[in-house]
C-alpha positions as CSV (number, residue, x, y, z in Angstrom):
1,M,64.0,99.1,79.5
2,A,64.5,96.0,81.6
3,A,65.3,96.4,85.3
4,A,68.9,95.6,86.4
5,K,69.4,92.2,88.0
6,K,70.2,92.3,91.7
7,K,73.6,90.8,92.6
8,T,73.4,88.1,95.2
9,A,76.0,86.1,97.1
10,R,74.5,82.8,96.1
11,G,77.1,82.0,93.4
12,R,80.0,83.0,95.6
13,K,78.7,80.8,98.4
14,Q,78.2,77.9,96.1
15,D,81.7,78.3,94.8
16,R,83.3,78.4,98.3
17,A,81.6,75.2,99.1
18,R,83.6,73.3,96.4
19,V,87.2,72.7,95.7
20,A,88.3,72.7,92.1
21,K,91.0,70.0,91.7
22,G,92.3,71.5,88.5
23,Q,92.9,74.9,90.1
24,N,96.3,74.9,91.7
25,H,95.6,77.9,94.0
26,E,92.6,76.1,95.5
27,V,94.6,72.9,96.0
28,R,97.5,74.7,97.6
29,Y,95.1,76.7,99.9
30,E,93.5,73.5,101.1
31,A,96.8,71.7,101.5
32,Q,98.2,74.5,103.6
33,K,95.0,74.8,105.6
34,T,95.0,71.1,106.5
35,G,98.7,70.6,106.7
36,R,98.7,67.9,104.0
37,S,100.4,67.8,100.6
38,A,98.8,69.0,97.4
39,S,98.8,65.4,96.0
40,A,97.0,64.2,99.1
41,V,94.4,66.9,98.5
42,K,94.0,65.9,94.9
43,K,93.6,62.2,95.9
44,A,91.0,63.1,98.5
45,V,89.0,65.1,95.9
46,K,89.1,62.1,93.6
47,K,87.9,59.8,96.4
48,V,85.2,61.9,98.2
49,G,84.3,64.5,95.5
50,N,84.7,68.3,95.5
51,S,82.6,69.2,98.5
52,R,84.8,71.3,100.9
53,K,83.1,69.8,104.0
54,R,83.7,66.2,103.0
55,L,87.2,66.9,101.8
56,E,88.3,68.6,105.1
57,K,86.7,65.8,107.0
58,R,88.7,63.2,105.0
59,L,91.9,65.2,105.3
60,A,91.5,65.6,109.1
61,R,92.1,61.9,109.6
């Protein structure tokens, strides 16, 4: 019998580092957090990519 795989937080950590433009709940969360509109968040994701750090930096302007 094979040993059970150990669960790690790596996948969750990687997921939190990204913003999925197609997921409305993620876009709404980011919009509320930064005080911008959902369409502004989507435009920023398109411009700078889905990295949460770069996105928040862009929206802070």
